[in-house]
C-alpha positions in Angstrom: 7.1 -17.9 -20.1 6.3 -14.3 -20.7 8.9 -12.7 -18.4 7.7 -9.2 -19.1 4.1 -10.0 -18.1 5.2 -11.9 -15.0 7.3 -9.0 -13.9 4.6 -6.5 -14.4 2.0 -8.6 -12.5 4.4 -9.3 -9.6 5.8 -5.8 -9.2 2.5 -4.0 -9.1 1.1 -3.2 -5.6 -2.4 -4.2 -4.4 -3.2 -5.2 -0.8 -6.7 -6.4 0.2 -9.2 -3.6 -0.4 -6.7 -1.5 -2.4 -6.3 -3.7 -5.5 -6.9 -1.0 -8.2 -3.3 -0.8 -9.5 -3.1 -4.6 -10.3 -6.8 -4.8 -11.4 -6.1 -2.0 -13.9 -3.3 -4.2 -15.4 -5.6 -7.3 -15.4 -8.5 -5.4 -17.1 -6.3 -4.1 -19.8 -4.8 -7.5 -20.5 -8.2 -9.2 -20.6 -9.9 -6.8 -23.0 -8.3 -8.1 -26.3 -9.1 -11.7 -25.2 -12.7 -11.4 -24.0 -16.1 -10.4 -25.5 -16.9 -8.5 -22.3 -14.9 -7.1 -19.4 -16.4 -5.4 -16.3 -15.5 -4.5 -12.7 -18.1 -5.2 -10.1 -18.9 -3.2 -6.9 -16.4 -5.2 -4.9 -13.6 -4.5 -7.4 -13.5 -8.0 -9.0 -12.6 -7.9 -12.7 -14.8 -10.3 -14.7 -14.0 -11.1 -18.3 -16.3 -13.3 -20.5 -15.1 -15.1 -23.6 -18.2 -16.7 -25.2 -18.1 -20.2 -26.6 -16.9 -20.4 -30.2 -19.0 -23.6 -30.8 -22.0 -23.4 -28.5 -24.2 -26.6 -28.2 -27.4 -26.5 -30.1 -30.6 -26.0 -28.1 -29.1 -25.2 -24.8 -26.8 -22.7 -23.2 -23.0 -23.5 -23.0 -21.6 -24.5 -19.7 -20.3 -21.6 -17.7 -16.7 -22.3 -16.6 -14.9 -19.9 -14.3 -11.2 -19.4 -13.6 -10.4 -17.2 -10.6 -7.1 -15.8 -9.2 -7.1 -13.4 -6.4 -5.3 -10.0 -7.0 -4.6 -9.0 -3.5 -1.3 -9.6 -1.7 -0.6 -9.4 2.1 0.5 -6.0 3.4 -0.1 -3.4 6.1 -1.7 -0.1 6.9 -0.4 2.9 8.7 -1.8 3.0 12.2 0.2 5.6 14.1 3.0 8.1 13.6 4.9 8.8 16.8 6.9 11.9 17.8 10.1 10.5 16.5 8.7 9.8 13.1 8.4 6.0 13.6 5.3 4.3 12.1 3.2 1.7 13.7 1.2 -0.5 11.4 -1.8 -2.9 11.3 -1.4 -6.1 9.2 -3.8 -6.6 6.3 -3.9 -10.3 5.6 -2.0 -13.2 7.2 1.5 -11.7 7.9 4.1 -13.9 9.5 5.7 -11.8 12.2 9.1 -13.6 12.0 9.3 -13.2 8.2 8.8 -9.4 8.1 11.6 -8.2 10.5 14.3 -6.2 8.6 12.2 -6.2 5.4 12.1 -3.1 3.3 8.7 -1.6 2.7 7.0 1.1 0.6 4.4 3.3 2.2 2.0 4.6 -0.5 1.3 8.0 0.9 1.1 11.4 -0.9 4.3 10.2 -2.4 6.0 6.8 -1.9 8.2 6.6 1.2 10.6 3.7 1.8 11.3 2.3 5.2 12.3 -0.9 7.0 10.5 -3.0 9.6 12.4 -3.1 12.8 11.7 -4.6 16.3 11.4 -2.6 19.4 12.2 -4.0 22.9 10.0 -7.0 23.6 9.8 -10.7 22.9 12.4 -12.7 20.9 11.3 -13.2 18.2 9.3 -10.0 18.4 5.5 -10.0 18.1 3.9 -7.8 15.5 2.8 -5.3 18.2 6.5 -4.7 19.1 7.5 -3.7 15.5 7.6 -0.4 13.8 8.7 1.1 10.5 11.7 3.4 10.4 11.7 5.8 7.4 14.7 7.8 8.6 12.7 11.1 8.7 11.6 13.4 11.5 7.9 13.4 12.4 7.1 16.7 10.5 8.6 15.3 7.3 6.8 12.0 7.7 3.4 13.7 8.3 3.9 15.7 5.1 4.0 12.5 3.1 2.1 9.9 5.1 -1.1 9.7 7.0 -3.0 7.1 9.0 -4.7 4.7 6.6 -2.0 4.7 3.9 -1.3 1.2 2.6 2.1 -0.4 2.9 3.6 -3.1 0.6 6.9 -4.9 0.8 9.6 -3.6 -1.5 10.8 -7.0 -2.8 10.5 -7.2 -6.6 10.7 -10.2 -8.9 14.1 -11.8 -9.0 15.4 -14.8 -11.0 17.5 -17.3 -9.0 19.5 -19.6 -11.2 18.0 -20.7 -14.5 14.4 -21.7 -13.5 13.6 -20.5 -10.0 12.0 -17.1 -9.4 11.6 -15.2 -6.1 8.8 -12.7 -5.4 7.0 -11.1 -2.4 3.5 -12.0 -3.6 3.5 -15.3 -5.6 0.4 -15.9 -3.4 -1.3 -15.1 -5.7 0.3 -13.1 -8.4 1.5 -16.4 -10.0 -2.2 -17.2 -10.2 -2.9 -13.8 -11.9 -0.1 -14.5 -14.4 -1.4 -18.0 -15.2 -4.9 -16.7 -15.6 -3.8 -14.0 -18.1 -1.4 -16.2 -20.0 -4.0 -19.0 -20.3 -6.4 -16.6 -21.8 -3.7 -15.4 -24.2 -3.1 -19.0 -25.4 -6.7 -20.2 -25.4 -8.1 -21.7 -28.6 -11.7 -22.3 -29.5 -14.0 -23.6 -26.7 -17.5 -25.1 -26.5 -18.0 -23.4 -23.1 -18.4 -19.8 -21.9 -15.2 -18.9 -20.1 -15.3 -16.4 -17.2 -11.8 -15.1 -16.2 -12.1 -13.5 -12.8 -9.5 -11.5 -10.9 -10.9 -11.4 -7.3 -10.3 -9.1 -4.4 -9.8 -9.5 -0.6 -9.2 -13.3 -0.7 -6.5 -12.8 2.0 -9.1 -11.3 4.3 -11.4 -14.3 4.3 -12.4 -14.9 0.6 -14.5 -11.7 0.4 -14.6 -10.9 -3.3 -15.3 -14.3 -4.9 -18.8 -14.8 -3.4 -20.1 -11.7 -5.2 -18.6 -12.6 -8.5 -19.7 -16.3 -8.3 -23.2 -15.3 -7.4 -23.5 -13.1 -10.4 -21.9 -15.6 -12.8 -23.6 -18.8 -11.4 -20.9 -21.1 -12.8 -21.3 -24.8 -13.5 -17.6 -25.5 -13.0 -14.9 -23.4 -11.4 -11.1 -23.5 -10.8 -9.4 -21.3 -8.4 -5.7 -20.7 -9.3 -3.5 -20.4 -6.3 -0.2 -21.5 -4.9 0.3 -25.2 -4.0 2.2 -25.5 -0.7 5.7 -26.8 -1.4 8.1 -28.3 1.1 11.4 -26.4 1.7 13.9 -25.6 4.4 11.3 -25.0 7.1 8.8 -27.7 6.1 9.4 -31.5 5.9 8.4 -33.4 2.8 5.6 -35.3 4.6 3.9 -32.1 5.7 3.6 -30.5 2.2 3.1 -32.8 -0.7 4.5 -30.7 -3.6 8.0 -29.9 -4.7 9.4 -27.2 -7.0 10.0 -28.3 -10.6 7.8 -31.4 -10.5 4.6 -30.0 -12.1 1.5 -28.0 -11.3 -0.4 -28.8 -8.1 -4.0 -30.1 -8.2 -5.8 -29.7 -4.9 -7.5 -32.8 -3.5 -8.9 -30.6 -0.7 -8.0 -27.7 1.5 -9.2 -26.2 4.8 -12.3 -24.8 3.1 -13.0 -27.1 0.1 -13.1 -30.8 -0.8 -12.3 -30.8 -4.5 -15.1 -32.4 -6.6 -13.8 -35.9 -7.2 -15.1 -36.0 -10.8 -13.4 -32.7 -11.6 -10.2 -33.7 -9.9 -10.1 -37.0 -11.8 -10.8 -35.1 -15.1 -7.8 -32.8 -14.4 -5.4 -35.7 -13.8 -6.6 -37.4 -16.9 -6.0 -34.2 -18.9 -2.5 -34.0 -17.5 -1.8 -37.6 -18.5 -3.2 -37.2 -22.0 -1.3 -34.0 -22.8 1.9 -34.8 -21.0 1.6 -32.1 -18.4 3.6 -32.8 -15.2 1.3 -32.6 -12.1 1.3 -33.3 -8.4 -1.4 -34.0 -5.8 -1.8 -31.2 -3.2 -3.6 -30.7 0.1 -3.7 -26.9 0.7 -4.8 -24.1 2.9 -7.9 -22.3 1.7 -8.8 -20.6 -1.6 -11.5 -18.9 -3.7 -12.7 -22.4 -4.7 -14.8 -22.5 -1.5 -17.0 -19.6 -2.7 -17.2 -21.0 -6.2 -18.3 -24.4 -5.0 -21.1 -23.1 -2.7 -22.6 -20.4 -4.8 -26.3 -20.6 -5.6 -27.1 -24.3 -6.4 -23.4 -25.3 -6.3 -20.6 -25.9 -8.8 -17.9 -28.4 -9.5 -14.8 -26.8 -8.0 -11.2 -27.3 -6.9 -7.9 -25.4 -7.1 -4.8 -25.7 -9.2 -1.5 -23.8 -9.1 2.3 -23.9 -9.2 4.0 -25.1 -6.0 5.3 -22.2 -4.0 7.8 -22.2 -1.1 7.6 -19.9 1.9 4.1 -18.6 1.2 3.0 -15.6 3.3 6.6 -14.4 3.5 8.4 -11.8 1.4 10.7 -14.4 -0.3 8.4 -16.8 -2.0 10.0 -19.2 -4.5 8.5 -20.9 -7.6 9.8 -22.9 -10.6 9.3 -21.7 -14.2 8.4 -25.2 -15.4 5.6 -25.4 -12.8 4.2 -22.1 -13.9 4.2 -23.2 -17.5 2.6 -26.5 -16.6 -0.2 -24.6 -14.8 -0.9 -22.5 -17.9 -0.9 -25.6 -20.1 -3.4 -27.4 -17.8 -5.7 -24.4 -17.7 -5.8 -24.1 -21.5 -6.4 -27.9 -21.9 -9.1 -27.8 -19.3 -11.0 -24.9 -20.9 -10.7 -26.4 -24.4 -12.1 -29.8 -23.1 -14.4 -28.7 -20.2 -17.5 -29.6 -22.3 -16.5 -33.2 -21.5 -18.0 -32.6 -18.1 -21.4 -31.8 -19.5 -23.1 -34.8 -18.1 -22.1 -34.2 -14.5 -22.1 -30.4 -14.5 -25.7 -29.7 -15.5 
């Protein structure tokens, strides 16, 4: 695992609609590995690595890998007379998970604060929370204005030898796996499109534009696989930390193409890559699958505990297994030629 790259990707801010800081990192990382890199109107970064051994007499298959760059966060909504800040969630925040969490408000200069409850329900609803930055109103207003974005302050931490903690493993682990797979990729007989998408957490908004432009034959979204933990029983989520990458059978938006899913499991068996079956939430795969005349699509990704919280956990071996599967898939994707045309 490239710890330095993982740390850079996970510690860089970028909530839905404001992904430029992390997209700058992605674009710079993709340029040495792709023949073309561009950013579309939505803000998606699209890298193309052309086939080293294209088939004679026809175009290579277009194979797309996509990881969304955005993380859940907030936006400044109101500054009251005492300097307390009210906020609007951007993405699917869990109200119970954000109380007492430290945040960074990205204003004229960064301002740190903490999310605290006011009087109200127990546990408090989002409408009954505010951010205390320990400054009077006039000082707050010099640095912060309505519309400034807010991210959680938690940075990447290693727990024990193999488990990592981060605020945004949904989906910065996907971003890391995308970049590292492109770093390790050997020759291919397919055109590879590496896409870092925007606004997935606000309803899969960026991927449709990128998929429409690319018109892929096959696509994999890279996203977290729901893992059981302290608050979720084993029967509810299928995946466990340390037991391999997750391969989605279906989620709330997509039924994984059975031929593609079978191909992925066969690759794992052939290359000794540990893997698990997953039934997930909803990912960019839905937009890949339904673009233009359709594409073979599903999702893969490392199991992640406590998604949509600020203390998400993942296992290093699962991250590495995901990268290995992505590389093996791209180097062998031409084997799906007969069903993908």
